[in-house]
Biopython code that builds the backbone (N, CA, C, O; Angstrom):
import numpy as np
from Bio.PDB.StructureBuilder import StructureBuilder

atoms = [
    (1, "UNK", "N", (-120.915, 7.373, -116.285)),
    (1, "UNK", "CA", (-122.301, 6.976, -116.467)),
    (1, "UNK", "C", (-122.402, 5.473, -116.228)),
    (1, "UNK", "O", (-121.578, 4.703, -116.722)),
    (2, "UNK", "N", (-123.390, 5.070, -115.489)),
    (2, "UNK", "CA", (-123.603, 3.667, -115.157)),
    (2, "UNK", "C", (-124.249, 2.933, -116.318)),
    (2, "UNK", "O", (-124.873, 3.554, -117.178)),
    (3, "UNK", "N", (-124.104, 1.608, -116.348)),
    (3, "UNK", "CA", (-124.764, 0.810, -117.385)),
    (3, "UNK", "C", (-126.120, 0.292, -116.894)),
    (3, "UNK", "O", (-126.744, -0.534, -117.561)),
    (4, "UNK", "N", (-126.574, 0.769, -115.741)),
    (4, "UNK", "CA", (-127.887, 0.373, -115.215)),
    (4, "UNK", "C", (-128.971, 0.856, -116.174)),
    (4, "UNK", "O", (-128.776, 1.839, -116.888)),
    (5, "UNK", "N", (-130.123, 0.161, -116.194)),
    (5, "UNK", "CA", (-131.201, 0.594, -117.092)),
    (5, "UNK", "C", (-131.697, 1.988, -116.726)),
    (5, "UNK", "O", (-131.757, 2.360, -115.554)),
    (6, "UNK", "N", (-132.046, 2.738, -117.749)),
    (6, "UNK", "CA", (-132.585, 4.082, -117.538)),
    (6, "UNK", "C", (-133.507, 4.401, -118.708)),
    (6, "UNK", "O", (-133.576, 3.640, -119.673)),
    (7, "UNK", "N", (-134.205, 5.511, -118.624)),
    (7, "UNK", "CA", (-135.137, 5.931, -119.658)),
    (7, "UNK", "C", (-134.431, 6.153, -120.989)),
    (7, "UNK", "O", (-133.261, 6.534, -121.025)),
    (8, "UNK", "N", (-135.154, 5.911, -122.089)),
    (8, "UNK", "CA", (-134.658, 6.197, -123.427)),
    (8, "UNK", "C", (-135.592, 7.192, -124.093)),
    (8, "UNK", "O", (-136.808, 7.138, -123.905)),
    (9, "UNK", "N", (-135.025, 8.089, -124.862)),
    (9, "UNK", "CA", (-135.788, 9.119, -125.565)),
    (9, "UNK", "C", (-136.762, 8.486, -126.556)),
    (9, "UNK", "O", (-136.481, 7.431, -127.125)),
    (10, "UNK", "N", (-137.912, 9.140, -126.758)),
    (10, "UNK", "CA", (-138.962, 8.695, -127.692)),
    (10, "UNK", "C", (-139.547, 7.338, -127.317)),
    (10, "UNK", "O", (-139.961, 6.572, -128.187)),
    (11, "UNK", "N", (-139.581, 7.046, -126.034)),
    (11, "UNK", "CA", (-140.131, 5.783, -125.543)),
    (11, "UNK", "C", (-141.205, 6.093, -124.512)),
    (11, "UNK", "O", (-141.061, 7.015, -123.709)),
    (12, "UNK", "N", (-142.294, 5.305, -124.541)),
    (12, "UNK", "CA", (-143.371, 5.469, -123.576)),
    (12, "UNK", "C", (-143.244, 4.390, -122.507)),
    (12, "UNK", "O", (-143.035, 3.217, -122.816)),
    (13, "UNK", "N", (-143.372, 4.797, -121.258)),
    (13, "UNK", "CA", (-143.261, 3.908, -120.110)),
    (13, "UNK", "C", (-144.555, 3.963, -119.304)),
    (13, "UNK", "O", (-145.259, 4.972, -119.302)),
    (14, "UNK", "N", (-144.852, 2.865, -118.625)),
    (14, "UNK", "CA", (-145.955, 2.847, -117.669)),
    (14, "UNK", "C", (-145.374, 2.488, -116.308)),
    (14, "UNK", "O", (-144.435, 1.698, -116.218)),
    (15, "UNK", "N", (-145.927, 3.062, -115.261)),
    (15, "UNK", "CA", (-145.398, 2.836, -113.920)),
    (15, "UNK", "C", (-146.157, 1.706, -113.224)),
    (15, "UNK", "O", (-147.384, 1.630, -113.297)),
    (16, "UNK", "N", (-145.409, 0.829, -112.549)),
    (16, "UNK", "CA", (-145.981, -0.311, -111.830)),
    (16, "UNK", "C", (-145.534, -0.311, -110.376)),
    (16, "UNK", "O", (-144.433, 0.127, -110.041)),
    (17, "UNK", "N", (-146.411, -0.808, -109.533)),
    (17, "UNK", "CA", (-146.110, -0.984, -108.113)),
    (17, "UNK", "C", (-145.212, -2.207, -107.943)),
    (17, "UNK", "O", (-145.125, -3.024, -108.859)),
    (18, "UNK", "N", (-144.539, -2.358, -106.793)),
    (18, "UNK", "CA", (-143.724, -3.551, -106.547)),
    (18, "UNK", "C", (-144.525, -4.852, -106.668)),
    (18, "UNK", "O", (-143.956, -5.903, -106.964)),
    (19, "UNK", "N", (-145.837, -4.786, -106.442)),
    (19, "UNK", "CA", (-146.688, -5.980, -106.552)),
    (19, "UNK", "C", (-146.915, -6.404, -108.003)),
    (19, "UNK", "O", (-147.421, -7.496, -108.260)),
    (20, "UNK", "N", (-146.537, -5.535, -108.959)),
    (20, "UNK", "CA", (-146.741, -5.833, -110.365)),
    (20, "UNK", "C", (-148.002, -5.205, -110.947)),
    (20, "UNK", "O", (-148.252, -5.296, -112.148)),
    (21, "UNK", "N", (-148.789, -4.571, -110.091)),
    (21, "UNK", "CA", (-150.011, -3.897, -110.542)),
    (21, "UNK", "C", (-149.663, -2.494, -111.051)),
    (21, "UNK", "O", (-148.758, -1.853, -110.517)),
    (22, "UNK", "N", (-150.378, -2.007, -112.084)),
    (22, "UNK", "CA", (-150.144, -0.635, -112.541)),
    (22, "UNK", "C", (-150.436, 0.367, -111.419)),
    (22, "UNK", "O", (-151.391, 0.204, -110.660)),
    (23, "UNK", "N", (-149.614, 1.384, -111.330)),
    (23, "UNK", "CA", (-149.835, 2.421, -110.312)),
    (23, "UNK", "C", (-150.666, 3.554, -110.912)),
    (23, "UNK", "O", (-151.010, 3.525, -112.093)),
    (24, "UNK", "N", (-150.980, 4.537, -110.096)),
    (24, "UNK", "CA", (-151.720, 5.710, -110.550)),
    (24, "UNK", "C", (-150.822, 6.725, -111.267)),
    (24, "UNK", "O", (-151.302, 7.766, -111.715)),
    (25, "UNK", "N", (-149.526, 6.428, -111.378)),
    (25, "UNK", "CA", (-148.606, 7.349, -112.059)),
    (25, "UNK", "C", (-148.896, 7.435, -113.553)),
    (25, "UNK", "O", (-148.589, 8.450, -114.179)),
    (26, "UNK", "N", (-149.483, 6.389, -114.138)),
    (26, "UNK", "CA", (-149.847, 6.411, -115.554)),
    (26, "UNK", "C", (-148.669, 6.187, -116.475)),
    (26, "UNK", "O", (-147.778, 5.384, -116.194)),
    (27, "UNK", "N", (-148.682, 6.925, -117.598)),
    (27, "UNK", "CA", (-147.681, 6.770, -118.651)),
    (27, "UNK", "C", (-146.777, 7.986, -118.701)),
    (27, "UNK", "O", (-147.164, 9.085, -118.305)),
    (28, "UNK", "N", (-145.556, 7.771, -119.198)),
    (28, "UNK", "CA", (-144.547, 8.820, -119.294)),
    (28, "UNK", "C", (-143.875, 8.696, -120.652)),
    (28, "UNK", "O", (-143.187, 7.711, -120.917)),
    (29, "UNK", "N", (-144.070, 9.692, -121.516)),
    (29, "UNK", "CA", (-143.405, 9.743, -122.816)),
    (29, "UNK", "C", (-142.137, 10.564, -122.640)),
    (29, "UNK", "O", (-142.208, 11.762, -122.368)),
    (30, "UNK", "N", (-140.974, 9.929, -122.793)),
    (30, "UNK", "CA", (-139.689, 10.582, -122.542)),
    (30, "UNK", "C", (-139.257, 11.361, -123.790)),
    (30, "UNK", "O", (-139.123, 10.807, -124.881)),
    (31, "UNK", "N", (-139.052, 12.633, -123.592)),
    (31, "UNK", "CA", (-138.651, 13.543, -124.666)),
    (31, "UNK", "C", (-137.147, 13.785, -124.663)),
    (31, "UNK", "O", (-136.531, 13.942, -125.717)),
    (32, "UNK", "N", (-136.554, 13.814, -123.450)),
    (32, "UNK", "CA", (-135.149, 14.169, -123.317)),
    (32, "UNK", "C", (-134.555, 13.488, -122.086)),
    (32, "UNK", "O", (-135.235, 13.327, -121.072)),
    (33, "UNK", "N", (-133.289, 13.091, -122.178)),
    (33, "UNK", "CA", (-132.560, 12.527, -121.040)),
    (33, "UNK", "C", (-131.210, 13.220, -120.983)),
    (33, "UNK", "O", (-130.539, 13.371, -122.004)),
    (34, "UNK", "N", (-130.815, 13.639, -119.796)),
    (34, "UNK", "CA", (-129.531, 14.318, -119.676)),
    (34, "UNK", "C", (-128.859, 14.024, -118.355)),
    (34, "UNK", "O", (-129.483, 13.546, -117.408)),
    (35, "UNK", "N", (-127.576, 14.319, -118.313)),
    (35, "UNK", "CA", (-126.806, 14.193, -117.073)),
    (35, "UNK", "C", (-126.160, 15.547, -116.785)),
    (35, "UNK", "O", (-125.880, 16.327, -117.695)),
    (36, "UNK", "N", (-125.936, 15.800, -115.526)),
    (36, "UNK", "CA", (-125.364, 17.081, -115.104)),
    (36, "UNK", "C", (-123.857, 17.106, -115.328)),
    (36, "UNK", "O", (-123.199, 16.068, -115.254)),
    (37, "UNK", "N", (-123.310, 18.285, -115.599)),
    (37, "UNK", "CA", (-121.852, 18.422, -115.621)),
    (37, "UNK", "C", (-121.316, 18.147, -114.210)),
    (37, "UNK", "O", (-122.042, 18.342, -113.235)),
    (38, "UNK", "N", (-120.075, 17.703, -114.085)),
    (38, "UNK", "CA", (-119.534, 17.317, -112.774)),
    (38, "UNK", "C", (-119.780, 18.310, -111.643)),
    (38, "UNK", "O", (-120.085, 17.886, -110.529)),
    (39, "UNK", "N", (-119.661, 19.589, -111.880)),
    (39, "UNK", "CA", (-119.830, 20.574, -110.807)),
    (39, "UNK", "C", (-121.276, 20.661, -110.316)),
    (39, "UNK", "O", (-121.534, 21.235, -109.259)),
    (40, "UNK", "N", (-122.223, 20.093, -111.077)),
    (40, "UNK", "CA", (-123.638, 20.169, -110.722)),
    (40, "UNK", "C", (-124.231, 18.811, -110.361)),
    (40, "UNK", "O", (-125.414, 18.726, -110.034)),
    (41, "UNK", "N", (-123.428, 17.751, -110.414)),
    (41, "UNK", "CA", (-123.922, 16.398, -110.126)),
    (41, "UNK", "C", (-124.483, 16.288, -108.720)),
    (41, "UNK", "O", (-124.012, 16.943, -107.790)),
    (42, "UNK", "N", (-125.492, 15.454, -108.585)),
    (42, "UNK", "CA", (-126.047, 15.116, -107.277)),
    (42, "UNK", "C", (-126.170, 13.598, -107.245)),
    (42, "UNK", "O", (-126.534, 12.980, -108.246)),
    (43, "UNK", "N", (-125.869, 12.997, -106.098)),
    (43, "UNK", "CA", (-125.851, 11.530, -105.997)),
    (43, "UNK", "C", (-127.169, 10.884, -106.398)),
    (43, "UNK", "O", (-127.169, 9.732, -106.833)),
    (44, "UNK", "N", (-128.291, 11.581, -106.269)),
    (44, "UNK", "CA", (-129.585, 10.983, -106.613)),
    (44, "UNK", "C", (-129.862, 11.002, -108.112)),
    (44, "UNK", "O", (-130.853, 10.431, -108.566)),
    (45, "UNK", "N", (-128.992, 11.656, -108.883)),
    (45, "UNK", "CA", (-129.226, 11.802, -110.320)),
    (45, "UNK", "C", (-128.053, 11.314, -111.168)),
    (45, "UNK", "O", (-127.863, 11.786, -112.288)),
    (46, "UNK", "N", (-127.272, 10.381, -110.648)),
    (46, "UNK", "CA", (-126.082, 9.936, -111.375)),
    (46, "UNK", "C", (-126.410, 9.194, -112.672)),
    (46, "UNK", "O", (-125.601, 9.201, -113.599)),
    (47, "UNK", "N", (-127.587, 8.553, -112.756)),
    (47, "UNK", "CA", (-127.971, 7.888, -114.003)),
    (47, "UNK", "C", (-128.488, 8.894, -115.024)),
    (47, "UNK", "O", (-128.495, 8.618, -116.224)),
    (48, "UNK", "N", (-128.916, 10.045, -114.555)),
    (48, "UNK", "CA", (-129.450, 11.071, -115.424)),
    (48, "UNK", "C", (-130.808, 11.532, -114.931)),
    (48, "UNK", "O", (-131.292, 11.102, -113.884)),
    (49, "UNK", "N", (-131.407, 12.416, -115.712)),
    (49, "UNK", "CA", (-132.738, 12.927, -115.433)),
    (49, "UNK", "C", (-133.521, 12.839, -116.733)),
    (49, "UNK", "O", (-133.021, 13.206, -117.797)),
    (50, "UNK", "N", (-134.753, 12.350, -116.641)),
    (50, "UNK", "CA", (-135.607, 12.252, -117.818)),
    (50, "UNK", "C", (-136.676, 13.334, -117.752)),
    (50, "UNK", "O", (-137.239, 13.609, -116.692)),
    (51, "UNK", "N", (-136.948, 13.948, -118.914)),
    (51, "UNK", "CA", (-138.001, 14.949, -119.032)),
    (51, "UNK", "C", (-138.967, 14.495, -120.109)),
    (51, "UNK", "O", (-138.554, 13.963, -121.139)),
    (52, "UNK", "N", (-140.237, 14.701, -119.874)),
    (52, "UNK", "CA", (-141.226, 14.363, -120.889)),
    (52, "UNK", "C", (-142.613, 14.758, -120.444)),
    (52, "UNK", "O", (-142.803, 15.738, -119.724)),
    (53, "UNK", "N", (-143.580, 13.972, -120.889)),
    (53, "UNK", "CA", (-144.988, 14.285, -120.669)),
    (53, "UNK", "C", (-145.675, 13.083, -120.066)),
    (53, "UNK", "O", (-145.436, 11.947, -120.476)),
    (54, "UNK", "N", (-146.534, 13.336, -119.087)),
    (54, "UNK", "CA", (-147.211, 12.249, -118.385)),
    (54, "UNK", "C", (-148.701, 12.270, -118.699)),
    (54, "UNK", "O", (-149.296, 13.328, -118.900)),
    (55, "UNK", "N", (-149.289, 11.081, -118.737)),
    (55, "UNK", "CA", (-150.716, 10.894, -118.966)),
    (55, "UNK", "C", (-151.203, 9.860, -117.972)),
    (55, "UNK", "O", (-150.559, 8.827, -117.787)),
    (56, "UNK", "N", (-152.322, 10.120, -117.333)),
    (56, "UNK", "CA", (-152.848, 9.181, -116.344)),
    (56, "UNK", "C", (-154.175, 9.669, -115.807)),
    (56, "UNK", "O", (-154.827, 10.529, -116.399)),
    (57, "UNK", "N", (-154.565, 9.103, -114.671)),
    (57, "UNK", "CA", (-155.831, 9.493, -114.053)),
    (57, "UNK", "C", (-155.714, 10.887, -113.461)),
    (57, "UNK", "O", (-154.872, 11.144, -112.599)),
    (58, "UNK", "N", (-156.569, 11.780, -113.935)),
    (58, "UNK", "CA", (-156.604, 13.137, -113.405)),
    (58, "UNK", "C", (-157.445, 13.189, -112.141)),
    (58, "UNK", "O", (-157.964, 12.164, -111.699)),
    (59, "UNK", "N", (-157.584, 14.363, -111.559)),
    (59, "UNK", "CA", (-158.345, 14.513, -110.318)),
    (59, "UNK", "C", (-159.822, 14.132, -110.466)),
    (59, "UNK", "O", (-160.492, 13.829, -109.478)),
    (60, "UNK", "N", (-160.320, 14.150, -111.699)),
    (60, "UNK", "CA", (-161.718, 13.785, -111.943)),
    (60, "UNK", "C", (-161.897, 12.294, -112.234)),
    (60, "UNK", "O", (-163.008, 11.848, -112.522)),
    (61, "UNK", "N", (-160.801, 11.515, -112.162)),
    (61, "UNK", "CA", (-160.871, 10.075, -112.390)),
    (61, "UNK", "C", (-160.848, 9.668, -113.854)),
    (61, "UNK", "O", (-161.036, 8.495, -114.176)),
    (62, "UNK", "N", (-160.619, 10.626, -114.741)),
    (62, "UNK", "CA", (-160.572, 10.354, -116.183)),
    (62, "UNK", "C", (-159.119, 10.382, -116.638)),
    (62, "UNK", "O", (-158.332, 11.206, -116.172)),
    (63, "UNK", "N", (-158.761, 9.465, -117.561)),
    (63, "UNK", "CA", (-157.411, 9.457, -118.117)),
    (63, "UNK", "C", (-157.248, 10.701, -118.987)),
    (63, "UNK", "O", (-158.047, 10.962, -119.886)),
    (64, "UNK", "N", (-156.185, 11.466, -118.696)),
    (64, "UNK", "CA", (-155.953, 12.711, -119.424)),
    (64, "UNK", "C", (-154.478, 13.070, -119.373)),
    (64, "UNK", "O", (-153.706, 12.464, -118.630)),
    (65, "UNK", "N", (-154.093, 14.063, -120.169)),
    (65, "UNK", "CA", (-152.734, 14.575, -120.109)),
    (65, "UNK", "C", (-152.501, 15.241, -118.765)),
    (65, "UNK", "O", (-153.348, 15.994, -118.286)),
    (66, "UNK", "N", (-151.353, 14.966, -118.154)),
    (66, "UNK", "CA", (-151.035, 15.533, -116.846)),
    (66, "UNK", "C", (-149.893, 16.537, -116.913)),
    (66, "UNK", "O", (-149.406, 16.997, -115.880)),
    (67, "UNK", "N", (-149.468, 16.876, -118.117)),
    (67, "UNK", "CA", (-148.435, 17.897, -118.273)),
    (67, "UNK", "C", (-147.019, 17.361, -118.210)),
    (67, "UNK", "O", (-146.777, 16.160, -118.325)),
    (68, "UNK", "N", (-146.101, 18.279, -118.027)),
    (68, "UNK", "CA", (-144.682, 17.923, -118.026)),
    (68, "UNK", "C", (-144.313, 17.129, -116.779)),
    (68, "UNK", "O", (-144.974, 17.212, -115.744)),
    (69, "UNK", "N", (-143.233, 16.354, -116.912)),
    (69, "UNK", "CA", (-142.798, 15.488, -115.816)),
    (69, "UNK", "C", (-141.285, 15.332, -115.911)),
    (69, "UNK", "O", (-140.736, 15.162, -117.000)),
    (70, "UNK", "N", (-140.626, 15.389, -114.777)),
    (70, "UNK", "CA", (-139.180, 15.219, -114.694)),
    (70, "UNK", "C", (-138.890, 14.235, -113.576)),
    (70, "UNK", "O", (-139.453, 14.350, -112.487)),
    (71, "UNK", "N", (-138.007, 13.259, -113.834)),
    (71, "UNK", "CA", (-137.643, 12.308, -112.783)),
    (71, "UNK", "C", (-136.247, 11.724, -113.007)),
    (71, "UNK", "O", (-135.843, 11.502, -114.148)),
    (72, "UNK", "N", (-135.511, 11.475, -111.918)),
    (72, "UNK", "CA", (-134.262, 10.730, -111.993)),
    (72, "UNK", "C", (-134.477, 9.265, -111.590)),
    (72, "UNK", "O", (-133.537, 8.471, -111.594)),
    (73, "UNK", "N", (-135.708, 8.920, -111.245)),
    (73, "UNK", "CA", (-136.004, 7.613, -110.653)),
    (73, "UNK", "C", (-136.646, 6.670, -111.673)),
    (73, "UNK", "O", (-137.798, 6.866, -112.062)),
    (74, "UNK", "N", (-135.908, 5.659, -112.102)),
    (74, "UNK", "CA", (-136.388, 4.693, -113.094)),
    (74, "UNK", "C", (-137.197, 3.557, -112.459)),
    (74, "UNK", "O", (-137.848, 2.792, -113.171)),
    (75, "UNK", "N", (-137.161, 3.440, -111.138)),
    (75, "UNK", "CA", (-137.821, 2.331, -110.438)),
    (75, "UNK", "C", (-139.316, 2.278, -110.762)),
    (75, "UNK", "O", (-140.021, 3.278, -110.630)),
    (76, "UNK", "N", (-139.785, 1.127, -111.177)),
    (76, "UNK", "CA", (-141.200, 0.907, -111.430)),
    (76, "UNK", "C", (-141.651, 1.204, -112.846)),
    (76, "UNK", "O", (-142.748, 0.798, -113.231)),
    (77, "UNK", "N", (-140.848, 1.894, -113.633)),
    (77, "UNK", "CA", (-141.236, 2.242, -115.001)),
    (77, "UNK", "C", (-140.841, 1.132, -115.963)),
    (77, "UNK", "O", (-139.710, 0.648, -115.930)),
    (78, "UNK", "N", (-141.782, 0.729, -116.825)),
    (78, "UNK", "CA", (-141.527, -0.305, -117.839)),
    (78, "UNK", "C", (-142.002, 0.205, -119.196)),
    (78, "UNK", "O", (-142.988, 0.937, -119.282)),
    (79, "UNK", "N", (-141.298, -0.185, -120.246)),
    (79, "UNK", "CA", (-141.710, 0.199, -121.598)),
    (79, "UNK", "C", (-143.088, -0.394, -121.873)),
    (79, "UNK", "O", (-143.292, -1.601, -121.741)),
    (80, "UNK", "N", (-144.033, 0.466, -122.259)),
    (80, "UNK", "CA", (-145.383, 0.003, -122.565)),
    (80, "UNK", "C", (-146.094, 1.059, -123.408)),
    (80, "UNK", "O", (-145.977, 2.257, -123.149)),
    (81, "UNK", "N", (-146.822, 0.609, -124.403)),
    (81, "UNK", "CA", (-147.573, 1.524, -125.268)),
    (81, "UNK", "C", (-148.660, 2.227, -124.446)),
    (81, "UNK", "O", (-149.152, 1.697, -123.449)),
    (82, "UNK", "N", (-149.011, 3.412, -124.887)),
    (82, "UNK", "CA", (-150.055, 4.191, -124.243)),
    (82, "UNK", "C", (-151.395, 3.498, -124.385)),
    (82, "UNK", "O", (-151.722, 2.966, -125.445)),
    (83, "UNK", "N", (-152.165, 3.508, -123.315)),
    (83, "UNK", "CA", (-153.491, 2.918, -123.328)),
    (83, "UNK", "C", (-154.266, 3.368, -122.107)),
    (83, "UNK", "O", (-153.770, 4.171, -121.317)),
    (84, "UNK", "N", (-155.453, 2.868, -121.948)),
    (84, "UNK", "CA", (-156.254, 3.211, -120.785)),
    (84, "UNK", "C", (-155.967, 2.241, -119.647)),
    (84, "UNK", "O", (-155.764, 1.050, -119.884)),
    (85, "UNK", "N", (-155.948, 2.738, -118.416)),
    (85, "UNK", "CA", (-155.716, 1.836, -117.283)),
    (85, "UNK", "C", (-156.918, 0.929, -117.092)),
    (85, "UNK", "O", (-158.034, 1.280, -117.475)),
    (86, "UNK", "N", (-156.694, -0.241, -116.499)),
    (86, "UNK", "CA", (-157.829, -1.126, -116.231)),
    (86, "UNK", "C", (-158.812, -0.473, -115.268)),
    (86, "UNK", "O", (-158.427, 0.355, -114.443)),
    (87, "UNK", "N", (-160.065, -0.844, -115.376)),
    (87, "UNK", "CA", (-161.091, -0.295, -114.479)),
    (87, "UNK", "C", (-160.731, -0.628, -113.040)),
    (87, "UNK", "O", (-160.283, -1.736, -112.744)),
    (88, "UNK", "N", (-160.926, 0.317, -112.164)),
    (88, "UNK", "CA", (-160.595, 0.123, -110.743)),
    (88, "UNK", "C", (-161.823, -0.310, -109.990)),
    (88, "UNK", "O", (-161.760, -0.527, -108.780)),
]
sb = StructureBuilder()
sb.init_structure("model")
sb.init_model(0)
sb.init_chain("A")
sb.init_seg("    ")
for serial, (resi, resn, name, xyz) in enumerate(atoms, 1):
    if name == "N":
        sb.init_residue(resn, " ", resi, " ")
    sb.init_atom(name, np.array(xyz, "f"), 0.0, 1.0, " ", f" {name:<3s}", serial, name[0])
structure = sb.get_structure()
C-alpha cells in the first residue's frame, strides 16, 4: 500500500477542478475504503477503492442526493464539510 493521500472513512470531500474552482461532482461522504487481494489487484486501484454517497447538482439543477458512488481516483477531492455550491 502506498503512502500517497487517499480517502478516509467517515470523511466528506468536495471535488475541485485543476483551476481550483468547485466541479459539478459535488460532495462525497466516504463510508468504506478497501484494497483488492493480490489475485484481484488492478494497476488503477493500487491505492484502494472508496465507496460512499454523493451529493451535488442533480439533472434539475438542484443540490440533492445522487446515490452511491465508487472511485479509485483521489485526484481533485479535498476534505470539506457538506454545503451548497456557489451560485453559477
